[in-house]
Backbone as a printed PyTorch tensor [residue, N CA C, xyz], in Angstrom:
tensor([[[  0.8380,  -1.1810,   0.0000],
         [  0.0000,   0.0000,   0.0000],
         [  0.8790,   1.2370,   0.0000]],

        [[  0.5590,   2.2170,  -0.8490],
         [  1.2930,   3.4620,  -0.9170],
         [  0.6510,   4.5210,  -0.0540]],

        [[  1.2610,   5.6810,  -0.0630],
         [  0.7440,   6.8150,   0.6900],
         [  0.2700,   7.8550,  -0.2970]],

        [[ -1.0090,   8.1840,  -0.2450],
         [ -1.5860,   9.1620,  -1.1510],
         [ -0.9690,  10.5290,  -0.9570]],

        [[ -0.7290,  11.2170,  -2.0600],
         [ -0.1630,  12.5650,  -2.0260],
         [ -0.8210,  13.4300,  -3.0800]],

        [[ -1.7250,  14.2870,  -2.6640],
         [ -2.4530,  15.1540,  -3.5920],
         [ -1.7200,  16.4810,  -3.7180]],

        [[ -1.3830,  16.8630,  -4.9450],
         [ -0.7060,  18.1310,  -5.1980],
         [ -1.7520,  19.2340,  -5.2230]],

        [[ -1.4970,  20.2910,  -4.4390],
         [ -2.4020,  21.4410,  -4.4060],
         [ -1.6080,  22.7010,  -4.6900]],

        [[ -2.3010,  23.7100,  -5.1850],
         [ -1.6600,  24.9780,  -5.5260],
         [ -1.1270,  25.6550,  -4.2720]],

        [[  0.0270,  26.2700,  -4.4240],
         [  0.6350,  27.0010,  -3.3060],
         [  0.1400,  28.4360,  -3.3170]],

        [[ -0.1400,  28.9380,  -2.1330],
         [ -0.4310,  30.3580,  -1.9890],
         [  0.7170,  30.9680,  -1.1970]],

        [[  1.2700,  32.0420,  -1.7030],
         [  2.4040,  32.6630,  -1.0350],
         [  3.7210,  32.1140,  -1.5550]],

        [[  4.7930,  32.5220,  -0.9050],
         [  6.1180,  32.1240,  -1.3670],
         [  6.4830,  30.7310,  -0.8600]],

        [[  7.4750,  30.1590,  -1.5010],
         [  7.9610,  28.8320,  -1.1290],
         [  8.7690,  28.9670,   0.1670]],

        [[  8.4410,  28.1930,   1.1980],
         [  9.2080,  28.2730,   2.4420],
         [ 10.5880,  27.6400,   2.2880]],

        [[ 11.4260,  27.8170,   3.2770],
         [ 12.7840,  27.2630,   3.2780],
         [ 12.8380,  26.0910,   4.2500]],

        [[ 13.6670,  25.0950,   3.9350],
         [ 13.9110,  23.9960,   4.8580],
         [ 15.3290,  24.1360,   5.3880]],

        [[ 15.4830,  23.9700,   6.6840],
         [ 16.8000,  24.0200,   7.3310],
         [ 17.1710,  22.6040,   7.7540]],

        [[ 18.3360,  22.1460,   7.2770],
         [ 18.8090,  20.8040,   7.6170],
         [ 19.8170,  20.8860,   8.7520]],

        [[ 19.7930,  19.8610,   9.6050],
         [ 20.7180,  19.7790,  10.7320],
         [ 21.0560,  18.3120,  10.9730]],

        [[ 22.3320,  18.0410,  11.1760],
         [ 22.8070,  16.6950,  11.5070],
         [ 22.9450,  16.5580,  13.0120]],

        [[ 22.6020,  15.3970,  13.5360],
         [ 22.9350,  15.0550,  14.9180],
         [ 24.1420,  14.1350,  14.8170]],

        [[ 25.3330,  14.6240,  15.1750],
         [ 26.5480,  13.8360,  14.9740],
         [ 26.6180,  12.5720,  15.8310]],

        [[ 25.8720,  12.5320,  16.9280],
         [ 25.9000,  11.3470,  17.7960],
         [ 25.0480,  10.2100,  17.2590]],

        [[ 23.9770,  10.5490,  16.5400],
         [ 23.0420,   9.5180,  16.0840],
         [ 23.0010,   9.3550,  14.5670]],

        [[ 23.6570,  10.2370,  13.8150],
         [ 23.6190,  10.2600,  12.3440],
         [ 22.2310,  10.5830,  11.8000]],

        [[ 21.3690,  11.1650,  12.6160],
         [ 20.0310,  11.5450,  12.1600],
         [ 20.1280,  12.8900,  11.4350]],

        [[ 19.5210,  12.9460,  10.2470],
         [ 19.4150,  14.1870,   9.4830],
         [ 17.9940,  14.7070,   9.6430]],

        [[ 17.8660,  15.9420,  10.1240],
         [ 16.5580,  16.5540,  10.3490],
         [ 16.4190,  17.7740,   9.4570]],

        [[ 15.2770,  17.8860,   8.8040],
         [ 14.9510,  19.0680,   8.0200],
         [ 13.6680,  19.6790,   8.5450]],

        [[ 13.6860,  20.9730,   8.8330],
         [ 12.5240,  21.6630,   9.3840],
         [ 12.1120,  22.7810,   8.4410]],

        [[ 10.8290,  22.8070,   8.1080],
         [ 10.2820,  23.8450,   7.2410],
         [  9.6040,  24.8920,   8.1160]],

        [[ 10.0120,  26.1280,   7.9250],
         [  9.3670,  27.2460,   8.6260],
         [  8.3060,  27.8010,   7.6920]],

        [[  7.0570,  27.7240,   8.1150],
         [  5.9790,  28.2020,   7.2670],
         [  4.8320,  28.7000,   8.1200]],

        [[  4.2710,  29.8320,   7.7210],
         [  3.1030,  30.3670,   8.4070],
         [  1.8140,  29.8690,   7.7770]],

        [[  1.9360,  29.1930,   6.6350],
         [  0.7490,  28.7380,   5.9130],
         [ -0.0250,  27.7370,   6.7490]],

        [[ -1.3090,  27.9330,   6.8560],
         [ -2.1780,  27.0310,   7.6030],
         [ -2.9890,  26.2080,   6.6150]],

        [[ -2.8870,  24.9150,   6.7260],
         [ -3.6510,  24.0080,   5.8850],
         [ -4.7160,  23.3610,   6.7500]],

        [[ -5.7290,  22.8410,   6.1230],
         [ -6.7900,  22.1930,   6.8830],
         [ -7.1930,  20.9030,   6.1810]],

        [[ -7.7470,  20.0120,   6.9380],
         [ -8.3430,  18.8270,   6.3490],
         [ -7.4470,  17.6220,   6.2270]],

        [[ -6.2530,  17.6940,   6.7250],
         [ -5.3700,  16.5400,   6.6150],
         [ -4.7840,  16.1740,   7.9590]],

        [[ -3.9620,  15.1720,   7.9330],
         [ -3.3050,  14.6550,   9.1210],
         [ -2.4190,  15.7160,   9.7730]],

        [[ -2.4530,  15.7700,  11.0860],
         [ -1.4750,  16.5250,  11.8540],
         [ -0.8210,  15.5120,  12.7790]],

        [[  0.4460,  15.2740,  12.5490],
         [  1.1700,  14.2590,  13.3060],
         [  2.3690,  13.8050,  12.5210]],

        [[  2.6100,  12.4960,  12.5050],
         [  3.7850,  11.9970,  11.7980],
         [  3.4240,  10.8500,  10.8660]],

        [[  4.2010,  10.7640,   9.7950],
         [  4.1120,   9.6610,   8.8530],
         [  5.4470,   8.9480,   8.9030]],

        [[  5.4360,   7.6640,   9.2480],
         [  6.6630,   6.8820,   9.3170],
         [  6.7520,   6.0020,   8.0870]],

        [[  7.7940,   6.2310,   7.3040],
         [  8.0650,   5.4150,   6.1290],
         [  9.1000,   4.3870,   6.5560]],

        [[  8.6950,   3.1190,   6.5960],
         [  9.5710,   2.0790,   7.1280],
         [  9.9720,   1.0970,   6.0510]],

        [[ 11.2950,   0.9150,   5.9010],
         [ 11.8360,  -0.0310,   4.9380],
         [ 11.9130,  -1.4230,   5.5250]],

        [[ 11.9660,  -2.4130,   4.6650],
         [ 12.0280,  -3.8080,   5.1160],
         [ 13.3540,  -4.1240,   5.8060]],

        [[ 14.3660,  -3.2610,   5.6280],
         [ 15.6780,  -3.4700,   6.2440],
         [ 15.7980,  -2.7860,   7.6050]],

        [[ 14.6860,  -2.2530,   8.1190],
         [ 14.7110,  -1.5630,   9.4080],
         [ 14.9330,  -0.0700,   9.2960]],

        [[ 15.1950,   0.4160,   8.0940],
         [ 15.3870,   1.8490,   7.9090],
         [ 14.0440,   2.5630,   8.0650]],

        [[ 14.1040,   3.8140,   8.5200],
         [ 12.8650,   4.5790,   8.5100],
         [ 13.1100,   6.0730,   8.4750]],

        [[ 12.1360,   6.7230,   7.8570],
         [ 12.1300,   8.1650,   7.6670],
         [ 10.8150,   8.6790,   8.2280]],

        [[ 10.8840,   9.7580,   8.9900],
         [  9.6860,  10.3770,   9.5460],
         [  9.3760,  11.6630,   8.7910]],

        [[  8.1070,  11.8450,   8.4740],
         [  7.6300,  13.1010,   7.9100],
         [  6.7710,  13.7760,   8.9680]],

        [[  7.0780,  15.0140,   9.3000],
         [  6.2760,  15.8040,  10.2260],
         [  5.2140,  16.4980,   9.3740]],

        [[  3.9600,  16.2610,   9.7040],
         [  2.8630,  16.7480,   8.8800],
         [  1.9250,  17.6010,   9.7300]],

        [[  1.5200,  18.7570,   9.2090],
         [  0.5700,  19.6370,   9.8870],
         [ -0.5300,  20.0080,   8.9030]],

        [[ -1.7590,  19.6460,   9.2250],
         [ -2.8830,  19.9300,   8.3440],
         [ -2.7350,  19.2750,   6.9860]],

        [[ -1.9780,  18.1640,   6.9310],
         [ -1.7790,  17.4330,   5.6850],
         [ -0.5190,  17.8330,   4.9310]],

        [[  0.0920,  18.9840,   5.2680],
         [  1.2830,  19.4600,   4.5560],
         [  2.5520,  19.0410,   5.3000]],

        [[  3.5850,  18.7050,   4.5370],
         [  4.8560,  18.3080,   5.1230],
         [  5.5500,  19.5290,   5.7100]],

        [[  5.9270,  19.4290,   6.9900],
         [  6.6230,  20.5170,   7.6750],
         [  8.0040,  20.0990,   8.1560]],

        [[  8.3670,  18.8430,   7.9180],
         [  9.6940,  18.4030,   8.3170],
         [  9.9510,  16.9780,   7.8770]],

        [[ 11.2310,  16.6240,   7.8610],
         [ 11.6470,  15.2740,   7.4790],
         [ 12.8300,  14.8820,   8.3530]],

        [[ 12.8390,  13.6290,   8.7850],
         [ 13.9660,  13.0940,   9.5460],
         [ 14.3550,  11.7530,   8.9560]],

        [[ 15.6280,  11.6090,   8.6020],
         [ 16.1460,  10.3120,   8.1890],
         [ 16.7490,   9.7280,   9.4610]],

        [[ 16.0220,   8.7810,  10.0650],
         [ 16.3670,   8.2890,  11.3900],
         [ 17.2840,   7.0790,  11.3140]],

        [[ 16.8690,   6.0710,  10.5880],
         [ 17.6870,   4.8760,  10.3860],
         [ 17.9210,   4.7630,   8.8900]],

        [[ 19.1770,   4.9010,   8.4930],
         [ 19.5320,   4.9730,   7.0850],
         [ 19.5770,   3.5980,   6.4440]],

        [[ 18.9550,   3.4570,   5.2700],
         [ 19.2270,   2.2510,   4.4730],
         [ 20.6240,   2.4190,   3.8630]],

        [[ 21.1130,   1.4080,   3.1690],
         [ 22.3870,   1.5690,   2.4670],
         [ 22.2750,   2.7490,   1.5120]],

        [[ 23.2560,   3.6330,   1.5620],
         [ 23.2700,   4.8130,   0.7020],
         [ 24.2580,   4.5620,  -0.4280]],

        [[ 23.7730,   4.7000,  -1.6590],
         [ 24.6140,   4.5130,  -2.8320],
         [ 25.0540,   5.8800,  -3.3410]],

        [[ 26.3530,   6.0370,  -3.5750],
         [ 26.8760,   7.2830,  -4.1320],
         [ 26.8770,   7.1770,  -5.6510]],

        [[ 26.1920,   8.1100,  -6.2870],
         [ 26.1170,   8.1440,  -7.7460],
         [ 27.1480,   9.1440,  -8.2650]],

        [[ 27.7960,   8.8060,  -9.3660],
         [ 28.7950,   9.7060,  -9.9550],
         [ 28.1780,  11.0640, -10.2480]],

        [[ 26.9910,  11.0480, -10.8000],
         [ 26.2540,  12.2890, -11.0440],
         [ 24.8260,  12.0920, -10.5530]],

        [[ 24.4120,  12.9480,  -9.6820],
         [ 23.0460,  12.9170,  -9.1740],
         [ 22.5600,  14.3530,  -9.1070]],

        [[ 21.5990,  14.6710,  -9.9490],
         [ 21.0500,  16.0230,  -9.9650],
         [ 19.5490,  15.9410,  -9.8280]],

        [[ 19.0050,  16.9310,  -9.1680],
         [ 17.5580,  17.0120,  -8.9710],
         [ 16.8670,  17.1810, -10.3260]],

        [[ 15.5990,  16.8030, -10.4010],
         [ 14.8670,  16.9580, -11.6600],
         [ 14.8830,  18.4070, -12.1430]],

        [[ 14.9940,  18.5860, -13.4500],
         [ 15.0030,  19.9250, -14.0360],
         [ 13.5890,  20.5060, -14.0910]],

        [[ 12.6040,  19.6420, -14.3260],
         [ 11.2190,  20.1010, -14.4200],
         [ 10.5560,  19.9220, -13.0580]],

        [[ 10.2840,  21.0510, -12.3970],
         [  9.7240,  21.0410, -11.0540],
         [  8.5830,  22.0450, -11.0000]],

        [[  7.4980,  21.6540, -10.3540],
         [  6.3990,  22.5910, -10.1360],
         [  6.3630,  22.9810,  -8.6720]],

        [[  5.8870,  24.1700,  -8.3570],
         [  5.7310,  24.5880,  -6.9680],
         [  4.3310,  24.2340,  -6.5100]],

        [[  4.2210,  23.8570,  -5.2670],
         [  2.9240,  23.5220,  -4.7020],
         [  3.1070,  22.8940,  -3.3430]],

        [[  2.0430,  22.3600,  -2.8330],
         [  2.0790,  21.5760,  -1.6060],
         [  1.6070,  20.1800,  -1.9460]],

        [[  2.0790,  19.2140,  -1.1890],
         [  1.6230,  17.8320,  -1.3450],
         [  0.9120,  17.4780,  -0.0540]],

        [[ -0.4040,  17.2500,  -0.1560],
         [ -1.2140,  16.9560,   1.0150],
         [ -1.2070,  15.4550,   1.2860]],

        [[ -0.8910,  15.0860,   2.5300],
         [ -0.8120,  13.6880,   2.9580],
         [ -1.7970,  13.4350,   4.0850]],

        [[ -2.4040,  12.3080,   4.1780],
         [ -2.7870,  11.4800,   3.0370],
         [ -3.9070,  12.1580,   2.2850]],

        [[ -4.3520,  11.5640,   1.1850],
         [ -5.3630,  12.2230,   0.3560],
         [ -6.7530,  12.1440,   0.9560]],

        [[ -6.9940,  11.1670,   1.8190],
         [ -8.3150,  11.0900,   2.4630],
         [ -8.2630,  11.8440,   3.7870]],

        [[ -9.4030,  12.2620,   4.2880],
         [ -9.4510,  13.0190,   5.5400],
         [ -8.9670,  12.1560,   6.6960]],

        [[ -8.2630,  12.7990,   7.6030],
         [ -7.7210,  12.1240,   8.7600],
         [ -8.7930,  11.9840,   9.8330]],

        [[ -8.7550,  10.8780,  10.5500],
         [ -9.6400,  10.7100,  11.6950],
         [ -9.0900,  11.5640,  12.8300]],

        [[ -9.9480,  12.1910,  13.6170],
         [ -9.4620,  13.0930,  14.6700],
         [ -8.5000,  12.4370,  15.6560]],

        [[ -8.6400,  11.1690,  15.9240],
         [ -7.7900,  10.5140,  16.9180],
         [ -6.4870,   9.9620,  16.3340]],

        [[ -6.3090,  10.0280,  15.0070],
         [ -5.1120,   9.4870,  14.3770],
         [ -4.0380,  10.5650,  14.3170]],

        [[ -2.8820,  10.3160,  14.9640],
         [ -1.7860,  11.2750,  14.9690],
         [ -0.5460,  10.7200,  14.2890]],

        [[ -0.6040,   9.4530,  13.8810],
         [  0.5550,   8.8440,  13.2320],
         [  0.0840,   7.8180,  12.2110]],

        [[  0.8190,   7.7470,  11.1130],
         [  0.5450,   6.7750,  10.0610],
         [  1.8530,   6.0690,   9.7590]],

        [[  1.8100,   4.7590,   9.6100],
         [  3.0040,   3.9910,   9.2680],
         [  2.7950,   3.3570,   7.9030]],

        [[  3.8000,   3.5000,   7.0400],
         [  3.7460,   2.9470,   5.6950],
         [  4.9660,   2.0570,   5.5000]],

        [[  4.7340,   0.7690,   5.2240],
         [  5.8230,  -0.1560,   4.9270],
         [  6.1070,  -0.0900,   3.4340]],

        [[  7.3570,   0.1850,   3.0800],
         [  7.7390,   0.3150,   1.6830],
         [  9.2360,   0.0610,   1.5600]],

        [[  9.6820,  -0.2280,   0.3750],
         [ 11.1230,  -0.3180,   0.1390],
         [ 11.6810,   1.1000,   0.0870]],

        [[ 12.7680,   1.3470,   0.8240],
         [ 13.4160,   2.6560,   0.8200],
         [ 14.8130,   2.5140,   0.2350]],

        [[ 15.1330,   3.3670,  -0.7220],
         [ 16.4950,   3.4230,  -1.2550],
         [ 16.9330,   4.8740,  -1.2610]],

        [[ 18.2360,   5.0870,  -1.0320],
         [ 18.7770,   6.4480,  -1.0210],
         [ 20.0380,   6.4850,  -1.8640]],

        [[ 20.1000,   7.5070,  -2.7130],
         [ 21.3030,   7.8120,  -3.4820],
         [ 21.7630,   9.2000,  -3.0800]],

        [[ 23.0670,   9.4360,  -3.1700],
         [ 23.6150,  10.7590,  -2.8980],
         [ 24.6680,  11.0970,  -3.9450]],

        [[ 24.9820,  12.3630,  -4.0430],
         [ 26.0770,  12.7750,  -4.9200],
         [ 27.3890,  12.6390,  -4.1440]],

        [[ 28.5110,  12.8410,  -4.8050],
         [ 29.8200,  12.6590,  -4.1720],
         [ 30.0250,  13.6080,  -2.9900]],

        [[ 29.4670,  14.7980,  -3.0510],
         [ 29.6160,  15.7750,  -1.9700],
         [ 28.6320,  15.5310,  -0.8220]],

        [[ 27.7070,  14.6050,  -0.9910],
         [ 26.6510,  14.3070,  -0.0170],
         [ 25.8420,  15.5530,   0.3480]],

        [[ 25.5660,  16.3690,  -0.6760],
         [ 24.7380,  17.5600,  -0.4890],
         [ 23.3540,  17.3800,  -1.0980]],

        [[ 23.1920,  16.3400,  -1.9080],
         [ 21.9200,  16.0080,  -2.5370],
         [ 21.6260,  14.5410,  -2.2200]],

        [[ 20.4190,  14.2960,  -1.6940],
         [ 19.9790,  12.9350,  -1.4070],
         [ 18.6570,  12.6900,  -2.1220]],

        [[ 18.5590,  11.5580,  -2.8120],
         [ 17.3100,  11.1540,  -3.4550],
         [ 16.8000,   9.9100,  -2.7420]],

        [[ 15.6570,  10.0520,  -2.0950],
         [ 15.0150,   8.9520,  -1.3930],
         [ 13.9050,   8.4290,  -2.2910]],

        [[ 13.9600,   7.1410,  -2.6050],
         [ 12.9030,   6.5420,  -3.4260],
         [ 12.0740,   5.6240,  -2.5530]],

        [[ 10.7520,   5.7310,  -2.6850],
         [  9.8170,   4.8700,  -1.9830],
         [  9.2850,   3.8510,  -2.9660]],

        [[  9.5670,   2.5920,  -2.7280],
         [  9.1030,   1.5380,  -3.6260],
         [  9.9320,   1.5040,  -4.8930]],

        [[  9.3920,   0.8650,  -5.9270],
         [ 10.1380,   0.7240,  -7.1840],
         [ 10.2170,   2.0520,  -7.9400]],

        [[ 11.2160,   2.1660,  -8.8130],
         [ 11.3250,   3.3500,  -9.6760],
         [ 10.1100,   3.3870, -10.5970]],

        [[  9.5340,   4.5590, -10.7620],
         [  8.3610,   4.7200, -11.6170],
         [  8.2410,   6.1740, -12.0380]],

        [[  7.5140,   6.4310, -13.1130],
         [  7.3460,   7.8170, -13.5490],
         [  6.6960,   8.6480, -12.4440]],

        [[  7.2120,   9.8420, -12.2510],
         [  6.6630,  10.7290, -11.2220],
         [  6.9240,  12.1720, -11.6140]],

        [[  6.2650,  13.0750, -10.8970],
         [  6.5180,  14.4960, -11.0980],
         [  7.0450,  15.0610,  -9.7910]],

        [[  7.9150,  16.0510,  -9.9010],
         [  8.5430,  16.6500,  -8.7280],
         [  7.8360,  17.9550,  -8.3700]],

        [[  7.5700,  18.1150,  -7.0720],
         [  6.8990,  19.3060,  -6.5600],
         [  7.7970,  19.9460,  -5.5070]],

        [[  8.0870,  21.2360,  -5.6760],
         [  8.9120,  21.9650,  -4.7030],
         [  8.0040,  22.4100,  -3.5610]],

        [[  8.1130,  21.7280,  -2.4230],
         [  7.3190,  22.1010,  -1.2520],
         [  8.0890,  23.0650,  -0.3560]],

        [[  9.4060,  23.1560,  -0.5640],
         [ 10.2590,  24.1100,   0.1540],
         [ 11.5410,  24.2690,  -0.6460]],

        [[ 12.2130,  25.4150,  -0.4740],
         [ 13.5500,  25.5450,  -1.0450],
         [ 14.4010,  24.4880,  -0.3650]],

        [[ 14.8730,  23.5230,  -1.1280],
         [ 15.6840,  22.4590,  -0.5630],
         [ 14.9420,  21.1470,  -0.3630]],

        [[ 13.6520,  21.0780,  -0.6970],
         [ 12.9020,  19.8210,  -0.5690],
         [ 11.9140,  19.6750,  -1.7140]],

        [[ 12.1230,  18.6090,  -2.4950],
         [ 11.1810,  18.2490,  -3.5580],
         [ 10.5000,  16.9560,  -3.1510]],

        [[  9.2180,  16.8500,  -3.4680],
         [  8.4510,  15.6320,  -3.2210],
         [  8.0090,  15.0870,  -4.5650]],

        [[  8.2410,  13.7850,  -4.7850],
         [  7.8080,  13.1430,  -6.0260],
         [  6.4750,  12.4440,  -5.8030]],

        [[  5.5650,  12.6630,  -6.7510],
         [  4.2410,  12.0360,  -6.7230],
         [  4.0740,  11.2820,  -8.0300]],

        [[  3.6360,  10.0220,  -7.9440],
         [  3.5180,   9.2070,  -9.1530],
         [  2.1730,   9.4090,  -9.8490]],

        [[  1.9670,   8.6400, -10.9110],
         [  0.7550,   8.7600, -11.7330],
         [ -0.5190,   8.4010, -10.9700]],

        [[ -0.3870,   7.6360,  -9.8830],
         [ -1.5580,   7.2420,  -9.0760],
         [ -1.7600,   8.1710,  -7.8850]],

        [[ -1.0820,   9.3170,  -7.8950],
         [ -1.1310,  10.2810,  -6.7880],
         [ -0.6860,   9.6640,  -5.4760]],

        [[  0.4320,   8.9220,  -5.5540],
         [  1.0490,   8.3590,  -4.3580],
         [  2.4670,   8.8950,  -4.2390]],

        [[  2.9170,   9.0500,  -2.9970],
         [  4.2690,   9.5180,  -2.7400],
         [  5.2720,   8.5380,  -3.3320]],

        [[  6.1930,   9.0380,  -4.1750],
         [  7.1720,   8.1840,  -4.8480],
         [  8.6010,   8.4660,  -4.4000]],

        [[  8.8450,   9.6480,  -3.8240],
         [ 10.2030,   9.9440,  -3.4050],
         [ 10.3560,  11.3380,  -2.8530]],

        [[ 11.5720,  11.6080,  -2.3750],
         [ 11.9400,  12.9030,  -1.8230],
         [ 13.3180,  13.2740,  -2.3600]],

        [[ 13.5330,  14.5410,  -2.5970],
         [ 14.8490,  15.0840,  -2.9360],
         [ 15.2210,  16.0550,  -1.8390]],

        [[ 16.2900,  15.7810,  -1.1130],
         [ 16.8150,  16.6620,  -0.0870],
         [ 17.9940,  17.3940,  -0.7160]],

        [[ 17.8650,  18.6950,  -0.8750],
         [ 18.8440,  19.4990,  -1.6060],
         [ 19.5840,  20.4450,  -0.6770]],

        [[ 20.8180,  20.7510,  -1.0160],
         [ 21.6470,  21.6880,  -0.2470],
         [ 21.8180,  21.2470,   1.2060]],

        [[ 22.0110,  19.9440,   1.4000],
         [ 22.2310,  19.3990,   2.7370],
         [ 23.6540,  19.7640,   3.1690]],

        [[ 23.8040,  20.3020,   4.3850],
         [ 25.1600,  20.6490,   4.8330],
         [ 25.9830,  19.3880,   5.0860]],

        [[ 27.3050,  19.5280,   5.0980],
         [ 28.1470,  18.3580,   5.3550],
         [ 27.9360,  17.8290,   6.7730]],

        [[ 28.1460,  16.5270,   6.9110],
         [ 28.0810,  15.9110,   8.2320],
         [ 29.2050,  16.5020,   9.0750]],

        [[ 28.9220,  16.8740,  10.3340],
         [ 29.9750,  17.4820,  11.1690],
         [ 31.1750,  16.5540,  11.3270]],

        [[ 32.3500,  17.1190,  11.1780],
         [ 33.5780,  16.3400,  11.3330],
         [ 33.7500,  15.9640,  12.8010]],

        [[ 34.3230,  14.7930,  13.0140],
         [ 34.6120,  14.3610,  14.3810],
         [ 35.6270,  15.3180,  14.9990]],

        [[ 35.4130,  15.6270,  16.2580],
         [ 36.3620,  16.4710,  16.9810],
         [ 37.6440,  15.6950,  17.2130]],

        [[ 38.8040,  16.3270,  17.0050],
         [ 40.0550,  15.6250,  17.2710],
         [ 40.1990,  15.3260,  18.7630]],

        [[ 40.7950,  14.1900,  19.0560],
         [ 41.0080,  13.7810,  20.4530],
         [ 42.0040,  14.7400,  21.1010]],

        [[ 41.7170,  15.0920,  22.3570],
         [ 42.5980,  16.0370,  23.0690],
         [ 43.7390,  15.3260,  23.7390]]])
């Protein structure tokens, strides 16, 4: 089962996502600062869980993505060249597409997760399930969401990720 993702028109400017590494846990967190208020969707978290134990959390407010955390990394493949899609539309991706029940604050989706990065590890492409045709939507400067032909979440592009903090030299 996939996770529905309905693309809706954006009102106002595209917000920015700020990425931060936790050097002790290797968790990458991205937070979107946005004043936009959405209604009618889930407010809580969406856990994307891979069969290998990897998982990514999406922080969702009113159905719109407000943050992403790569908590347990699947194997990351470094691609010689990895660039974000050239054709991108601006908008919001509402999750899930059906109305949320008032008592539901978390959704778990089991799917295959794969991650590729460029040599500088500043661009990460997270794919959910098998590769398939999709369109990219800029939900924030630095975050693209891919939605497939069936209006299901197909992937994420994390752009302009800062380098992982270097280990402190031993004193």
